[in-house]
ZADO-1210 file (C-alpha; in nm, 4 decimals, padded with zeros to 6 digits):
<atoms>
<atom x="-01.5585" y="-00.1678" z="-00.3246" code="UNK" pos="1"/>
<atom x="-01.1827" y="-00.2046" z="-00.3036" code="UNK" pos="2"/>
<atom x="-01.0657" y="-00.3446" z="00.0275" code="UNK" pos="3"/>
<atom x="-00.7264" y="-00.2459" z="00.1591" code="UNK" pos="4"/>
<atom x="-00.6910" y="-00.5605" z="00.3680" code="UNK" pos="5"/>
<atom x="-00.3617" y="-00.6274" z="00.1998" code="UNK" pos="6"/>
<atom x="-00.2390" y="-00.3270" z="00.0065" code="UNK" pos="7"/>
<atom x="00.0914" y="-00.4778" z="-00.0824" code="UNK" pos="8"/>
<atom x="00.2982" y="-00.7743" z="00.0158" code="UNK" pos="9"/>
<atom x="00.6742" y="-00.7409" z="-00.0120" code="UNK" pos="10"/>
<atom x="00.9128" y="-01.0348" z="00.0001" code="UNK" pos="11"/>
<atom x="00.6545" y="-01.2415" z="00.1830" code="UNK" pos="12"/>
<atom x="00.8563" y="-01.5460" z="00.2823" code="UNK" pos="13"/>
<atom x="01.1240" y="-01.3475" z="00.4650" code="UNK" pos="14"/>
<atom x="00.9382" y="-01.1846" z="00.7488" code="UNK" pos="15"/>
<atom x="00.6372" y="-01.0126" z="00.8996" code="UNK" pos="16"/>
<atom x="00.4874" y="-00.7057" z="00.7380" code="UNK" pos="17"/>
<atom x="00.2598" y="-00.4535" z="00.9015" code="UNK" pos="18"/>
<atom x="-00.0961" y="-00.4488" z="00.7768" code="UNK" pos="19"/>
<atom x="-00.2515" y="-00.1481" z="00.9499" code="UNK" pos="20"/>
<atom x="-00.5661" y="-00.1570" z="00.7365" code="UNK" pos="21"/>
<atom x="-00.6505" y="-00.5051" z="00.8633" code="UNK" pos="22"/>
<atom x="-00.8709" y="-00.4914" z="01.1729" code="UNK" pos="23"/>
<atom x="-00.7579" y="-00.8250" z="01.3108" code="UNK" pos="24"/>
<atom x="-00.5075" y="-00.9599" z="01.5607" code="UNK" pos="25"/>
<atom x="-00.1503" y="-01.0056" z="01.4423" code="UNK" pos="26"/>
<atom x="-00.1968" y="-01.3832" z="01.4311" code="UNK" pos="27"/>
<atom x="-00.4890" y="-01.3446" z="01.1903" code="UNK" pos="28"/>
<atom x="-00.2892" y="-01.0998" z="00.9769" code="UNK" pos="29"/>
<atom x="-00.0018" y="-01.3477" z="00.9542" code="UNK" pos="30"/>
<atom x="-00.2458" y="-01.6250" z="00.8635" code="UNK" pos="31"/>
<atom x="-00.3873" y="-01.4073" z="00.5817" code="UNK" pos="32"/>
<atom x="-00.0372" y="-01.3328" z="00.4534" code="UNK" pos="33"/>
<atom x="00.0564" y="-01.7006" z="00.4553" code="UNK" pos="34"/>
<atom x="-00.2680" y="-01.7960" z="00.2800" code="UNK" pos="35"/>
<atom x="-00.2309" y="-01.5330" z="00.0095" code="UNK" pos="36"/>
<atom x="00.1362" y="-01.6089" z="-00.0431" code="UNK" pos="37"/>
<atom x="00.0632" y="-01.9815" z="-00.0579" code="UNK" pos="38"/>
<atom x="-00.1890" y="-01.9245" z="-00.3350" code="UNK" pos="39"/>
<atom x="00.0274" y="-01.6793" z="-00.5304" code="UNK" pos="40"/>
<atom x="00.3607" y="-01.8573" z="-00.5041" code="UNK" pos="41"/>
<atom x="00.2154" y="-02.1849" z="-00.6287" code="UNK" pos="42"/>
<atom x="00.0756" y="-02.0256" z="-00.9454" code="UNK" pos="43"/>
<atom x="00.2573" y="-02.0613" z="-01.2749" code="UNK" pos="44"/>
<atom x="00.3953" y="-01.7506" z="-01.4457" code="UNK" pos="45"/>
<atom x="00.1681" y="-01.7907" z="-01.7482" code="UNK" pos="46"/>
<atom x="-00.1681" y="-01.7938" z="-01.5658" code="UNK" pos="47"/>
<atom x="-00.4147" y="-01.5147" z="-01.4994" code="UNK" pos="48"/>
<atom x="-00.3452" y="-01.2536" z="-01.2305" code="UNK" pos="49"/>
<atom x="-00.6991" y="-01.2947" z="-01.0956" code="UNK" pos="50"/>
<atom x="-00.7841" y="-01.5377" z="-00.8164" code="UNK" pos="51"/>
<atom x="-01.1080" y="-01.6231" z="-00.6378" code="UNK" pos="52"/>
<atom x="-01.0394" y="-01.5323" z="-00.2745" code="UNK" pos="53"/>
<atom x="-01.3570" y="-01.6660" z="-00.1164" code="UNK" pos="54"/>
<atom x="-01.1673" y="-01.9317" z="00.0781" code="UNK" pos="55"/>
<atom x="-00.9403" y="-01.6637" z="00.2303" code="UNK" pos="56"/>
<atom x="-01.1528" y="-01.3490" z="00.2652" code="UNK" pos="57"/>
<atom x="-01.5089" y="-01.4766" z="00.2470" code="UNK" pos="58"/>
<atom x="-01.7863" y="-01.4829" z="-00.0121" code="UNK" pos="59"/>
<atom x="-01.7897" y="-01.2554" z="-00.3154" code="UNK" pos="60"/>
<atom x="-01.4200" y="-01.1609" z="-00.2985" code="UNK" pos="61"/>
<atom x="-01.1588" y="-01.1653" z="-00.5694" code="UNK" pos="62"/>
<atom x="-00.7884" y="-01.1030" z="-00.5579" code="UNK" pos="63"/>
<atom x="-00.5759" y="-00.9434" z="-00.8278" code="UNK" pos="64"/>
<atom x="-00.2002" y="-00.9351" z="-00.8062" code="UNK" pos="65"/>
<atom x="00.1054" y="-00.8249" z="-00.9956" code="UNK" pos="66"/>
<atom x="00.4536" y="-00.9595" z="-00.9316" code="UNK" pos="67"/>
<atom x="00.7385" y="-00.7159" z="-00.9992" code="UNK" pos="68"/>
<atom x="01.0885" y="-00.8514" z="-00.9277" code="UNK" pos="69"/>
<atom x="01.0762" y="-00.9212" z="-00.5513" code="UNK" pos="70"/>
<atom x="00.7493" y="-00.7405" z="-00.4800" code="UNK" pos="71"/>
<atom x="00.3925" y="-00.8700" z="-00.4871" code="UNK" pos="72"/>
<atom x="00.1173" y="-00.6085" z="-00.5103" code="UNK" pos="73"/>
<atom x="-00.2192" y="-00.7509" z="-00.4125" code="UNK" pos="74"/>
<atom x="-00.5638" y="-00.5917" z="-00.4145" code="UNK" pos="75"/>
<atom x="-00.8700" y="-00.7622" z="-00.2684" code="UNK" pos="76"/>
<atom x="-01.2081" y="-00.6537" z="-00.4038" code="UNK" pos="77"/>
<atom x="-01.5672" y="-00.7656" z="-00.4420" code="UNK" pos="78"/>
<atom x="-01.7621" y="-00.8604" z="-00.7540" code="UNK" pos="79"/>
<atom x="-01.8837" y="-00.5032" z="-00.8120" code="UNK" pos="80"/>
<atom x="-01.5345" y="-00.4023" z="-00.9306" code="UNK" pos="81"/>
<atom x="-01.3876" y="-00.4598" z="-01.2744" code="UNK" pos="82"/>
<atom x="-01.0916" y="-00.6983" z="-01.2610" code="UNK" pos="83"/>
<atom x="-00.9001" y="-00.5242" z="-01.5400" code="UNK" pos="84"/>
<atom x="-00.9530" y="-00.1878" z="-01.3739" code="UNK" pos="85"/>
<atom x="-00.8016" y="-00.3300" z="-01.0540" code="UNK" pos="86"/>
<atom x="-00.5006" y="-00.4588" z="-01.2480" code="UNK" pos="87"/>
<atom x="-00.4621" y="-00.1129" z="-01.4031" code="UNK" pos="88"/>
<atom x="-00.4880" y="00.0411" z="-01.0566" code="UNK" pos="89"/>
<atom x="-00.1964" y="-00.1729" z="-00.9406" code="UNK" pos="90"/>
<atom x="-00.0004" y="-00.0434" z="-01.2411" code="UNK" pos="91"/>
<atom x="-00.0774" y="00.3181" z="-01.1431" code="UNK" pos="92"/>
<atom x="00.0250" y="00.2437" z="-00.7838" code="UNK" pos="93"/>
<atom x="00.3567" y="00.0880" z="-00.8905" code="UNK" pos="94"/>
<atom x="00.4310" y="00.3690" z="-01.1390" code="UNK" pos="95"/>
<atom x="00.3689" y="00.6250" z="-00.8661" code="UNK" pos="96"/>
<atom x="00.5912" y="00.4390" z="-00.6200" code="UNK" pos="97"/>
<atom x="00.8614" y="00.4257" z="-00.8878" code="UNK" pos="98"/>
<atom x="00.8386" y="00.8040" z="-00.9212" code="UNK" pos="99"/>
<atom x="00.8526" y="00.8472" z="-00.5424" code="UNK" pos="100"/>
<atom x="01.1457" y="00.6158" z="-00.4800" code="UNK" pos="101"/>
<atom x="01.3273" y="00.6078" z="-00.8149" code="UNK" pos="102"/>
<atom x="01.2823" y="00.2399" z="-00.9004" code="UNK" pos="103"/>
<atom x="01.0957" y="00.1045" z="-00.5991" code="UNK" pos="104"/>
<atom x="01.2297" y="-00.1982" z="-00.4128" code="UNK" pos="105"/>
<atom x="01.1299" y="-00.3870" z="-00.0970" code="UNK" pos="106"/>
<atom x="01.3458" y="-00.1646" z="00.1252" code="UNK" pos="107"/>
<atom x="01.1600" y="00.1445" z="00.0033" code="UNK" pos="108"/>
<atom x="00.8296" y="-00.0183" z="00.0945" code="UNK" pos="109"/>
<atom x="00.9458" y="-00.1325" z="00.4379" code="UNK" pos="110"/>
<atom x="01.1401" y="00.1813" z="00.5376" code="UNK" pos="111"/>
<atom x="00.8920" y="00.4327" z="00.3934" code="UNK" pos="112"/>
<atom x="00.5688" y="00.2601" z="00.4812" code="UNK" pos="113"/>
<atom x="00.3896" y="00.5847" z="00.5686" code="UNK" pos="114"/>
<atom x="00.4769" y="00.7390" z="00.2320" code="UNK" pos="115"/>
<atom x="00.3520" y="00.4262" z="00.0568" code="UNK" pos="116"/>
<atom x="00.0225" y="00.4619" z="00.2457" code="UNK" pos="117"/>
<atom x="00.0056" y="00.8299" z="00.1513" code="UNK" pos="118"/>
<atom x="00.0326" y="00.7287" z="-00.2141" code="UNK" pos="119"/>
<atom x="-00.2341" y="00.4625" z="-00.1641" code="UNK" pos="120"/>
<atom x="-00.4631" y="00.7100" z="00.0143" code="UNK" pos="121"/>
<atom x="-00.4335" y="00.9505" z="-00.2783" code="UNK" pos="122"/>
<atom x="-00.5367" y="00.6733" z="-00.5182" code="UNK" pos="123"/>
<atom x="-00.7964" y="00.4897" z="-00.3044" code="UNK" pos="124"/>
<atom x="-00.9769" y="00.6327" z="-00.0054" code="UNK" pos="125"/>
<atom x="-01.2717" y="00.4800" z="00.1770" code="UNK" pos="126"/>
<atom x="-01.2902" y="00.2001" z="-00.0789" code="UNK" pos="127"/>
<atom x="-01.3383" y="00.4423" z="-00.3671" code="UNK" pos="128"/>
<atom x="-01.0888" y="00.5142" z="-00.6432" code="UNK" pos="129"/>
<atom x="-01.0079" y="00.8851" z="-00.6287" code="UNK" pos="130"/>
<atom x="-00.7280" y="00.9322" z="-00.8796" code="UNK" pos="131"/>
<atom x="-00.5793" y="00.7234" z="-01.1581" code="UNK" pos="132"/>
<atom x="-00.3160" y="00.9664" z="-01.2854" code="UNK" pos="133"/>
<atom x="00.0243" y="00.8994" z="-01.1324" code="UNK" pos="134"/>
<atom x="00.1260" y="01.2586" z="-01.2147" code="UNK" pos="135"/>
<atom x="-00.1636" y="01.4006" z="-01.0130" code="UNK" pos="136"/>
<atom x="-00.0967" y="01.1614" z="-00.7276" code="UNK" pos="137"/>
<atom x="00.2698" y="01.2691" z="-00.7216" code="UNK" pos="138"/>
<atom x="00.1672" y="01.6362" z="-00.7050" code="UNK" pos="139"/>
<atom x="-00.0519" y="01.5629" z="-00.4026" code="UNK" pos="140"/>
<atom x="00.2177" y="01.3517" z="-00.2324" code="UNK" pos="141"/>
<atom x="00.4790" y="01.6242" z="-00.2877" code="UNK" pos="142"/>
<atom x="00.2412" y="01.8838" z="-00.1416" code="UNK" pos="143"/>
<atom x="00.1792" y="01.6660" z="00.1627" code="UNK" pos="144"/>
<atom x="00.5562" y="01.6203" z="00.2057" code="UNK" pos="145"/>
<atom x="00.6067" y="01.9987" z="00.1901" code="UNK" pos="146"/>
<atom x="00.3377" y="02.0517" z="00.4535" code="UNK" pos="147"/>
<atom x="00.4906" y="01.7846" z="00.6780" code="UNK" pos="148"/>
<atom x="00.8345" y="01.9432" z="00.6427" code="UNK" pos="149"/>
<atom x="00.6954" y="02.2879" z="00.7202" code="UNK" pos="150"/>
<atom x="00.5044" y="02.1626" z="01.0238" code="UNK" pos="151"/>
<atom x="00.8164" y="01.9856" z="01.1537" code="UNK" pos="152"/>
<atom x="01.0150" y="02.3085" z="01.1206" code="UNK" pos="153"/>
<atom x="00.7757" y="02.5012" z="01.3455" code="UNK" pos="154"/>
<atom x="00.8896" y="02.4848" z="01.7048" code="UNK" pos="155"/>
<atom x="00.6211" y="02.5592" z="01.9577" code="UNK" pos="156"/>
<atom x="00.8381" y="02.4776" z="02.2585" code="UNK" pos="157"/>
<atom x="01.1783" y="02.6440" z="02.3060" code="UNK" pos="158"/>
<atom x="01.4634" y="02.3967" z="02.2878" code="UNK" pos="159"/>
<atom x="01.6525" y="02.5296" z="02.5907" code="UNK" pos="160"/>
<atom x="01.5955" y="02.6836" z="02.9301" code="UNK" pos="161"/>
<atom x="01.7779" y="03.0003" z="02.8233" code="UNK" pos="162"/>
<atom x="01.5152" y="03.0576" z="02.5571" code="UNK" pos="163"/>
<atom x="01.2497" y="03.0600" z="02.8319" code="UNK" pos="164"/>
<atom x="01.4483" y="03.3154" z="03.0341" code="UNK" pos="165"/>
<atom x="01.4792" y="03.5530" z="02.7413" code="UNK" pos="166"/>
<atom x="01.1011" y="03.5857" z="02.7126" code="UNK" pos="167"/>
</atoms>
């Protein structure tokens, strides 16, 4: 089962990043980020993208990552998952983010965190992979955005007192 403990890590050394999927105090979240970044940043460029994460996340856990420019994308999973499939899933996630943000960068991730989670929820939900086509994920994300825009346009409460008087 894919764990969304750390869905993505952007520019890790420069500041804190919200990890809403982690059910732990902020101090523990920061400790996890530092541990993961310490492992990843010390690895050479020519080594495997797969790391045993038992020392960080407990027994039977693996970590797969992909480093794109200034962004690290990290998935934590157990031994029941295929490592290459997880690496491919990161590729689908990044391709979809690129379509959403037109060449995704760390600012897109930080400033549009809810949209990033929407993309992730369309790909993985409840630990299960739902969709692996970035085109299908984009269709769903666009539909959700349309619904959000439409629901924001509906005004249930009049904006002024004069609107109440005219009723």
